[in-house]
C-alpha positions in Angstrom: 126.6 150.6 -143.6 128.1 148.1 -141.2 128.2 144.5 -142.4 126.0 141.8 -140.7 127.1 138.3 -139.8 125.3 135.2 -138.9 126.2 131.8 -137.4 125.2 129.0 -139.7 124.1 125.9 -138.2 122.1 122.9 -139.0 118.3 122.6 -138.2 117.4 119.5 -136.2 113.8 120.3 -136.5 113.5 119.5 -140.3 110.7 116.9 -140.3 111.9 113.5 -141.3 115.6 114.7 -141.8 118.3 112.4 -142.2 121.4 112.0 -139.8 124.9 111.8 -141.2 127.4 109.7 -139.5 131.1 110.3 -139.7 132.9 110.1 -143.1 135.1 107.0 -143.8 137.5 106.0 -146.4 136.1 104.1 -149.4 137.2 100.9 -147.4 135.1 102.0 -144.5 138.0 103.0 -142.2 137.6 106.0 -139.9 139.4 109.3 -140.9 142.5 109.7 -138.7 141.8 113.2 -137.7 138.2 114.1 -138.4 138.5 117.2 -136.3 140.9 118.7 -138.9 137.7 119.8 -140.9 136.2 122.0 -138.2 139.4 123.8 -136.9 139.2 126.7 -139.4 142.4 126.2 -141.4 143.2 124.7 -144.8 143.8 120.9 -145.1 145.3 118.7 -147.6 142.6 117.2 -149.9 141.6 113.8 -148.5 141.0 110.8 -150.5 137.3 110.4 -151.7 135.4 110.0 -148.5 132.0 108.1 -147.9 129.3 109.7 -145.6 127.2 106.9 -144.3 123.7 107.6 -142.6 123.2 107.2 -139.1 119.5 107.5 -139.7 117.9 107.5 -143.1 115.5 110.3 -144.1 115.0 113.4 -146.1 118.2 114.6 -147.6 119.4 118.1 -146.7 121.5 120.8 -148.4 123.4 121.6 -145.2 124.2 119.2 -142.5 126.9 118.1 -140.0 128.1 114.7 -139.2 127.2 113.3 -135.7 130.5 113.5 -133.7 133.0 115.8 -135.4 130.5 118.2 -136.7 131.9 118.1 -140.2 129.8 120.2 -142.7 128.3 118.4 -145.6 126.5 120.3 -148.4 124.7 119.8 -151.5 125.7 121.0 -154.9 123.6 124.4 -154.6 125.2 125.3 -151.4 128.6 124.3 -152.6 128.1 126.7 -155.7 127.4 129.6 -153.2 130.4 129.1 -151.2 132.7 128.4 -154.2 131.6 131.6 -156.0 131.2 134.0 -153.0 134.0 132.9 -150.6 136.5 131.0 -152.5 139.4 132.1 -150.4 137.7 131.1 -147.2 136.5 127.5 -147.9 137.6 124.4 -149.3 135.0 121.9 -150.9 135.8 118.2 -151.2 133.7 115.9 -153.0 132.1 113.0 -150.9 129.8 110.2 -151.5 126.7 110.3 -149.4 125.2 106.9 -148.8 122.1 106.4 -151.2 122.5 109.7 -152.9 123.2 110.2 -156.6 123.5 114.0 -156.5 126.9 115.5 -155.6 127.8 116.4 -152.0 130.7 118.0 -150.6 132.7 118.3 -147.3 132.8 122.0 -146.5 136.0 123.0 -144.8 135.9 126.5 -143.5 139.6 127.3 -143.8 139.9 130.7 -142.3 139.8 131.7 -138.7 139.2 135.3 -137.3 139.8 136.4 -133.8 136.8 138.5 -133.3 134.5 137.3 -130.3 133.4 140.5 -128.5 133.5 139.1 -124.8 131.8 142.1 -123.3 128.8 142.0 -125.8 128.2 138.2 -125.4 125.9 137.1 -122.7 128.5 135.0 -121.1 131.8 133.6 -122.0 134.0 131.1 -120.2 137.7 130.5 -121.1 140.0 127.8 -120.5 142.3 128.4 -117.5 145.4 126.9 -115.9 143.2 125.0 -113.6 141.7 122.9 -116.5 144.9 121.4 -117.1 145.1 121.7 -120.9 147.8 124.1 -121.6 147.3 124.1 -125.4 143.8 125.5 -124.9 144.7 128.3 -122.4 142.6 131.5 -123.1 140.5 129.8 -125.6 136.6 129.6 -125.2 135.0 126.7 -123.2 131.5 128.1 -123.9 129.9 131.2 -125.3 126.4 132.2 -124.9 124.7 135.0 -126.8 127.6 135.2 -129.2 128.4 138.6 -130.5 131.6 139.5 -132.7 133.6 142.7 -133.1 132.8 143.4 -136.9 135.7 145.7 -137.2 138.1 142.8 -136.7 136.6 140.5 -139.6 138.2 142.6 -142.5 137.6 140.9 -146.0 136.5 137.5 -144.5 133.0 136.4 -145.7 133.0 132.8 -144.3 135.1 132.0 -141.2 135.3 130.2 -137.9 136.1 132.0 -134.7 139.5 131.7 -132.9 139.4 129.8 -129.8 135.9 128.6 -130.4 135.4 126.6 -133.6 131.8 125.3 -133.2 130.0 128.0 -135.2 130.5 128.8 -139.0 130.0 132.6 -139.4 128.9 133.9 -142.8 128.3 137.5 -143.9 124.8 138.7 -144.9 125.5 138.4 -148.6 126.5 134.8 -148.4 123.4 134.2 -146.1 121.0 135.7 -148.7 122.6 133.7 -151.5 122.2 130.5 -149.5 118.6 131.3 -148.7 117.8 132.4 -152.4 119.1 128.8 -153.3 116.9 127.2 -151.0 119.2 125.8 -148.2 117.3 122.9 -146.6 118.6 121.9 -143.3 120.5 125.3 -142.5 119.6 127.9 -140.1 121.0 131.3 -139.3 121.4 133.5 -136.2 122.8 137.1 -136.2 126.0 137.4 -134.2 
């Protein structure tokens, strides 16, 4: 049976939800390279970061920060990732404003080159005309994302080469997250 995969994103339609601002150092300084946490590669453990709220509200088990899109997860979600995909993710403790419960910055530390251009509704890639040679061939946008599952191999949680926005999880990780009651997360099959 062929494995199924899903894009995991935050659900902006949760009534009364909170909104997280970008993580800062304990002294309130911005993190120098906040984008490192969404690039799909391992990073050195940061100092204990603080996550302020940009708007108070209902705490969520899965959310992303406002600008960088850094995933912040509660303990139940962290447990699933730690148990089911230890080679694919890094979890760094963070202090979320107003919360006593543990939260973690989720760094998806694996990238897989598997977007199926022909099966997607539309893909746009960076070209030489864009003037960004480092991004040449990467994806500017992808609509109706579909992946070539034969290229995934043993990855359970990963980001996509050339298009780091989505977090992709396999169906077993999805089922475990749902069984643990992931408030704030939504899934779409890819």
